[in-house]
ChimeraX commands (.cxc) that place a marker at each C-alpha (Angstrom):
marker #1 position -35.42,30.20,17.15 radius 0.5
marker #1 position -33.48,27.03,17.80 radius 0.5
marker #1 position -31.83,25.10,15.03 radius 0.5
marker #1 position -31.95,21.33,15.19 radius 0.5
marker #1 position -28.79,19.69,13.92 radius 0.5
marker #1 position -29.68,16.49,12.06 radius 0.5
marker #1 position -28.21,13.28,13.41 radius 0.5
marker #1 position -25.23,11.99,11.45 radius 0.5
marker #1 position -25.51,8.67,9.65 radius 0.5
marker #1 position -22.44,7.26,11.45 radius 0.5
marker #1 position -21.13,7.74,14.97 radius 0.5
marker #1 position -17.45,6.87,15.42 radius 0.5
marker #1 position -16.41,5.95,18.97 radius 0.5
marker #1 position -12.87,6.38,20.20 radius 0.5
marker #1 position -11.70,5.78,23.74 radius 0.5
marker #1 position -8.38,7.02,24.97 radius 0.5
marker #1 position -6.13,6.61,27.95 radius 0.5
marker #1 position -2.76,8.37,27.89 radius 0.5
marker #1 position -2.69,8.38,24.10 radius 0.5
marker #1 position -1.27,11.87,23.53 radius 0.5
marker #1 position 1.60,10.60,21.36 radius 0.5
marker #1 position -0.75,9.10,18.76 radius 0.5
marker #1 position -4.04,10.90,19.23 radius 0.5
marker #1 position -3.73,13.85,16.86 radius 0.5
marker #1 position -2.87,11.64,13.89 radius 0.5
marker #1 position -5.70,9.23,14.74 radius 0.5
marker #1 position -8.27,12.02,14.98 radius 0.5
marker #1 position -7.02,13.77,11.84 radius 0.5
marker #1 position -7.26,10.51,9.88 radius 0.5
marker #1 position -10.97,10.41,10.75 radius 0.5
marker #1 position -11.65,14.09,10.15 radius 0.5
marker #1 position -10.07,13.74,6.69 radius 0.5
marker #1 position -12.54,11.05,5.61 radius 0.5
marker #1 position -14.12,11.33,2.16 radius 0.5
marker #1 position -17.41,10.38,3.85 radius 0.5
marker #1 position -18.49,13.43,5.86 radius 0.5
marker #1 position -21.77,12.41,7.51 radius 0.5
marker #1 position -20.38,11.30,10.87 radius 0.5
marker #1 position -19.69,12.41,14.39 radius 0.5
marker #1 position -16.58,11.48,16.35 radius 0.5
marker #1 position -17.17,10.82,20.03 radius 0.5
marker #1 position -13.94,10.61,22.03 radius 0.5
marker #1 position -14.17,9.34,25.59 radius 0.5
marker #1 position -11.13,10.14,27.73 radius 0.5
marker #1 position -10.72,7.35,30.28 radius 0.5
marker #1 position -9.06,9.47,32.97 radius 0.5
marker #1 position -5.83,10.20,31.08 radius 0.5
marker #1 position -3.00,11.70,33.10 radius 0.5
marker #1 position -0.97,12.87,30.09 radius 0.5
marker #1 position -1.84,15.59,27.55 radius 0.5
marker #1 position -4.44,13.50,25.68 radius 0.5
marker #1 position -7.38,15.78,26.55 radius 0.5
marker #1 position -5.42,18.89,25.53 radius 0.5
marker #1 position -4.57,17.30,22.18 radius 0.5
marker #1 position -8.24,16.46,21.54 radius 0.5
marker #1 position -9.39,19.92,22.64 radius 0.5
marker #1 position -6.89,21.60,20.31 radius 0.5
marker #1 position -8.67,20.14,17.27 radius 0.5
marker #1 position -11.72,22.19,16.37 radius 0.5
marker #1 position -14.29,20.46,14.23 radius 0.5
marker #1 position -18.05,20.51,14.81 radius 0.5
marker #1 position -18.19,16.71,14.34 radius 0.5
marker #1 position -15.87,16.09,17.31 radius 0.5
marker #1 position -17.22,15.63,20.84 radius 0.5
marker #1 position -14.92,15.02,23.80 radius 0.5
marker #1 position -16.17,13.45,27.02 radius 0.5
marker #1 position -13.77,13.41,29.96 radius 0.5
marker #1 position -13.93,10.95,32.82 radius 0.5
marker #1 position -12.13,12.02,36.01 radius 0.5
marker #1 position -10.93,8.47,36.70 radius 0.5
marker #1 position -10.09,5.37,34.69 radius 0.5
marker #1 position -13.23,3.26,34.18 radius 0.5
marker #1 position -11.96,0.80,31.58 radius 0.5
marker #1 position -12.46,0.62,27.84 radius 0.5
marker #1 position -15.79,-1.24,27.85 radius 0.5
marker #1 position -17.39,1.25,30.24 radius 0.5
marker #1 position -16.13,4.11,28.09 radius 0.5
marker #1 position -17.43,2.49,24.89 radius 0.5
marker #1 position -20.84,2.11,26.52 radius 0.5
marker #1 position -20.69,5.74,27.63 radius 0.5
marker #1 position -19.89,6.85,24.08 radius 0.5
marker #1 position -22.57,4.57,22.70 radius 0.5
marker #1 position -25.16,6.22,24.93 radius 0.5
marker #1 position -24.21,9.57,23.34 radius 0.5
marker #1 position -24.11,8.29,19.75 radius 0.5
marker #1 position -26.72,9.80,17.45 radius 0.5
marker #1 position -25.83,7.94,14.26 radius 0.5
marker #1 position -27.78,5.15,12.62 radius 0.5
marker #1 position -24.56,3.11,12.54 radius 0.5
marker #1 position -21.63,2.93,14.92 radius 0.5
marker #1 position -17.96,2.43,14.06 radius 0.5
marker #1 position -14.98,2.53,16.37 radius 0.5
marker #1 position -11.32,3.30,16.17 radius 0.5
marker #1 position -8.54,3.04,18.71 radius 0.5
marker #1 position -6.72,6.23,19.68 radius 0.5
marker #1 position -3.45,4.88,18.28 radius 0.5
marker #1 position -4.81,3.75,14.89 radius 0.5
marker #1 position -5.14,5.50,11.54 radius 0.5
marker #1 position -7.98,5.18,9.04 radius 0.5
marker #1 position -7.61,5.28,5.29 radius 0.5
marker #1 position -9.40,8.32,3.83 radius 0.5
marker #1 position -12.15,6.18,2.29 radius 0.5
marker #1 position -12.75,3.85,5.26 radius 0.5
marker #1 position -16.12,5.23,6.37 radius 0.5
marker #1 position -17.32,5.72,2.81 radius 0.5
marker #1 position -16.69,2.06,1.98 radius 0.5
marker #1 position -18.20,0.84,5.21 radius 0.5
marker #1 position -21.30,3.02,4.88 radius 0.5
marker #1 position -21.75,1.93,1.28 radius 0.5
marker #1 position -21.42,-1.74,2.26 radius 0.5
marker #1 position -24.06,-1.31,4.98 radius 0.5
marker #1 position -26.41,0.47,2.57 radius 0.5
marker #1 position -26.25,-2.11,-0.18 radius 0.5
marker #1 position -28.70,-4.96,-0.61 radius 0.5
marker #1 position -26.06,-7.65,-0.07 radius 0.5
marker #1 position -26.70,-10.68,2.05 radius 0.5
marker #1 position -25.57,-10.56,5.67 radius 0.5
marker #1 position -22.67,-12.92,4.94 radius 0.5
marker #1 position -21.32,-10.84,2.05 radius 0.5
marker #1 position -21.77,-7.64,4.03 radius 0.5
marker #1 position -19.81,-9.10,6.97 radius 0.5
marker #1 position -17.01,-10.26,4.66 radius 0.5
marker #1 position -16.78,-6.78,3.12 radius 0.5
marker #1 position -16.60,-5.18,6.53 radius 0.5
marker #1 position -13.85,-7.57,7.61 radius 0.5
marker #1 position -11.71,-6.54,4.62 radius 0.5
marker #1 position -12.29,-2.85,5.33 radius 0.5
marker #1 position -11.68,-2.74,9.04 radius 0.5
marker #1 position -14.03,-2.55,11.97 radius 0.5
marker #1 position -17.59,-3.21,10.82 radius 0.5
marker #1 position -20.29,-0.61,11.06 radius 0.5
marker #1 position -23.25,-1.99,12.94 radius 0.5
marker #1 position -26.11,-0.93,15.17 radius 0.5
marker #1 position -24.40,-1.42,18.51 radius 0.5
marker #1 position -26.29,-2.21,21.67 radius 0.5
marker #1 position -23.55,-2.50,24.30 radius 0.5
marker #1 position -20.13,-3.87,25.07 radius 0.5
marker #1 position -20.00,-6.73,27.53 radius 0.5
marker #1 position -17.45,-6.97,30.30 radius 0.5
marker #1 position -15.49,-9.57,28.32 radius 0.5
marker #1 position -14.92,-7.08,25.51 radius 0.5
marker #1 position -17.30,-8.61,23.00 radius 0.5
marker #1 position -19.99,-6.48,21.42 radius 0.5
marker #1 position -23.68,-7.23,21.22 radius 0.5
marker #1 position -25.17,-5.79,18.06 radius 0.5
marker #1 position -28.01,-5.87,15.63 radius 0.5
marker #1 position -28.03,-5.09,11.94 radius 0.5
marker #1 position -30.89,-4.55,9.53 radius 0.5
marker #1 position -30.88,-8.25,8.66 radius 0.5
marker #1 position -30.37,-9.91,12.04 radius 0.5
marker #1 position -30.26,-9.61,15.78 radius 0.5
marker #1 position -27.48,-11.14,17.85 radius 0.5
marker #1 position -27.88,-11.69,21.62 radius 0.5
marker link #1:1,2 radius 0.2
marker link #1:2,3 radius 0.2
marker link #1:3,4 radius 0.2
marker link #1:4,5 radius 0.2
marker link #1:5,6 radius 0.2
marker link #1:6,7 radius 0.2
marker link #1:7,8 radius 0.2
marker link #1:8,9 radius 0.2
marker link #1:9,10 radius 0.2
marker link #1:10,11 radius 0.2
marker link #1:11,12 radius 0.2
marker link #1:12,13 radius 0.2
marker link #1:13,14 radius 0.2
marker link #1:14,15 radius 0.2
marker link #1:15,16 radius 0.2
marker link #1:16,17 radius 0.2
marker link #1:17,18 radius 0.2
marker link #1:18,19 radius 0.2
marker link #1:19,20 radius 0.2
marker link #1:20,21 radius 0.2
marker link #1:21,22 radius 0.2
marker link #1:22,23 radius 0.2
marker link #1:23,24 radius 0.2
marker link #1:24,25 radius 0.2
marker link #1:25,26 radius 0.2
marker link #1:26,27 radius 0.2
marker link #1:27,28 radius 0.2
marker link #1:28,29 radius 0.2
marker link #1:29,30 radius 0.2
marker link #1:30,31 radius 0.2
marker link #1:31,32 radius 0.2
marker link #1:32,33 radius 0.2
marker link #1:33,34 radius 0.2
marker link #1:34,35 radius 0.2
marker link #1:35,36 radius 0.2
marker link #1:36,37 radius 0.2
marker link #1:37,38 radius 0.2
marker link #1:38,39 radius 0.2
marker link #1:39,40 radius 0.2
marker link #1:40,41 radius 0.2
marker link #1:41,42 radius 0.2
marker link #1:42,43 radius 0.2
marker link #1:43,44 radius 0.2
marker link #1:44,45 radius 0.2
marker link #1:45,46 radius 0.2
marker link #1:46,47 radius 0.2
marker link #1:47,48 radius 0.2
marker link #1:48,49 radius 0.2
marker link #1:49,50 radius 0.2
marker link #1:50,51 radius 0.2
marker link #1:51,52 radius 0.2
marker link #1:52,53 radius 0.2
marker link #1:53,54 radius 0.2
marker link #1:54,55 radius 0.2
marker link #1:55,56 radius 0.2
marker link #1:56,57 radius 0.2
marker link #1:57,58 radius 0.2
marker link #1:58,59 radius 0.2
marker link #1:59,60 radius 0.2
marker link #1:60,61 radius 0.2
marker link #1:61,62 radius 0.2
marker link #1:62,63 radius 0.2
marker link #1:63,64 radius 0.2
marker link #1:64,65 radius 0.2
marker link #1:65,66 radius 0.2
marker link #1:66,67 radius 0.2
marker link #1:67,68 radius 0.2
marker link #1:68,69 radius 0.2
marker link #1:69,70 radius 0.2
marker link #1:70,71 radius 0.2
marker link #1:71,72 radius 0.2
marker link #1:72,73 radius 0.2
marker link #1:73,74 radius 0.2
marker link #1:74,75 radius 0.2
marker link #1:75,76 radius 0.2
marker link #1:76,77 radius 0.2
marker link #1:77,78 radius 0.2
marker link #1:78,79 radius 0.2
marker link #1:79,80 radius 0.2
marker link #1:80,81 radius 0.2
marker link #1:81,82 radius 0.2
marker link #1:82,83 radius 0.2
marker link #1:83,84 radius 0.2
marker link #1:84,85 radius 0.2
marker link #1:85,86 radius 0.2
marker link #1:86,87 radius 0.2
marker link #1:87,88 radius 0.2
marker link #1:88,89 radius 0.2
marker link #1:89,90 radius 0.2
marker link #1:90,91 radius 0.2
marker link #1:91,92 radius 0.2
marker link #1:92,93 radius 0.2
marker link #1:93,94 radius 0.2
marker link #1:94,95 radius 0.2
marker link #1:95,96 radius 0.2
marker link #1:96,97 radius 0.2
marker link #1:97,98 radius 0.2
marker link #1:98,99 radius 0.2
marker link #1:99,100 radius 0.2
marker link #1:100,101 radius 0.2
marker link #1:101,102 radius 0.2
marker link #1:102,103 radius 0.2
marker link #1:103,104 radius 0.2
marker link #1:104,105 radius 0.2
marker link #1:105,106 radius 0.2
marker link #1:106,107 radius 0.2
marker link #1:107,108 radius 0.2
marker link #1:108,109 radius 0.2
marker link #1:109,110 radius 0.2
marker link #1:110,111 radius 0.2
marker link #1:111,112 radius 0.2
marker link #1:112,113 radius 0.2
marker link #1:113,114 radius 0.2
marker link #1:114,115 radius 0.2
marker link #1:115,116 radius 0.2
marker link #1:116,117 radius 0.2
marker link #1:117,118 radius 0.2
marker link #1:118,119 radius 0.2
marker link #1:119,120 radius 0.2
marker link #1:120,121 radius 0.2
marker link #1:121,122 radius 0.2
marker link #1:122,123 radius 0.2
marker link #1:123,124 radius 0.2
marker link #1:124,125 radius 0.2
marker link #1:125,126 radius 0.2
marker link #1:126,127 radius 0.2
marker link #1:127,128 radius 0.2
marker link #1:128,129 radius 0.2
marker link #1:129,130 radius 0.2
marker link #1:130,131 radius 0.2
marker link #1:131,132 radius 0.2
marker link #1:132,133 radius 0.2
marker link #1:133,134 radius 0.2
marker link #1:134,135 radius 0.2
marker link #1:135,136 radius 0.2
marker link #1:136,137 radius 0.2
marker link #1:137,138 radius 0.2
marker link #1:138,139 radius 0.2
marker link #1:139,140 radius 0.2
marker link #1:140,141 radius 0.2
marker link #1:141,142 radius 0.2
marker link #1:142,143 radius 0.2
marker link #1:143,144 radius 0.2
marker link #1:144,145 radius 0.2
marker link #1:145,146 radius 0.2
marker link #1:146,147 radius 0.2
marker link #1:147,148 radius 0.2
marker link #1:148,149 radius 0.2
marker link #1:149,150 radius 0.2
marker link #1:150,151 radius 0.2
marker link #1:151,152 radius 0.2
marker link #1:152,153 radius 0.2
view
């Protein structure tokens, strides 16, 4: 009998390239979130330091590490992680950043409320990177996304 693991509500994407010095703290700040219904997808962009070993040393069923043998660039890695994301919403964090323990909880709550798009966007701006339904990252670094209330090209 196979057990199907339900998809998390939020997928958090993190790309890394030679981020060993900061990575453990960044990952731990996400794993310590008060909001627990998320997966963390880390895409290693061909790191030549101990980044992959640091990520592999942290055991949590919500963490998935994808290793690229060569550097492809952040946008390509974000798209790669996005293709693997199972969550209804996508958030991202840099490998050298920390998240407050209630970051995802506040963002998920703001996305779930019946606020107008404008108010929801303002709330996300105050809380950090917005949670949205992501489609892809363009080569210029901007994101194309859609939310429940709109679609952006």
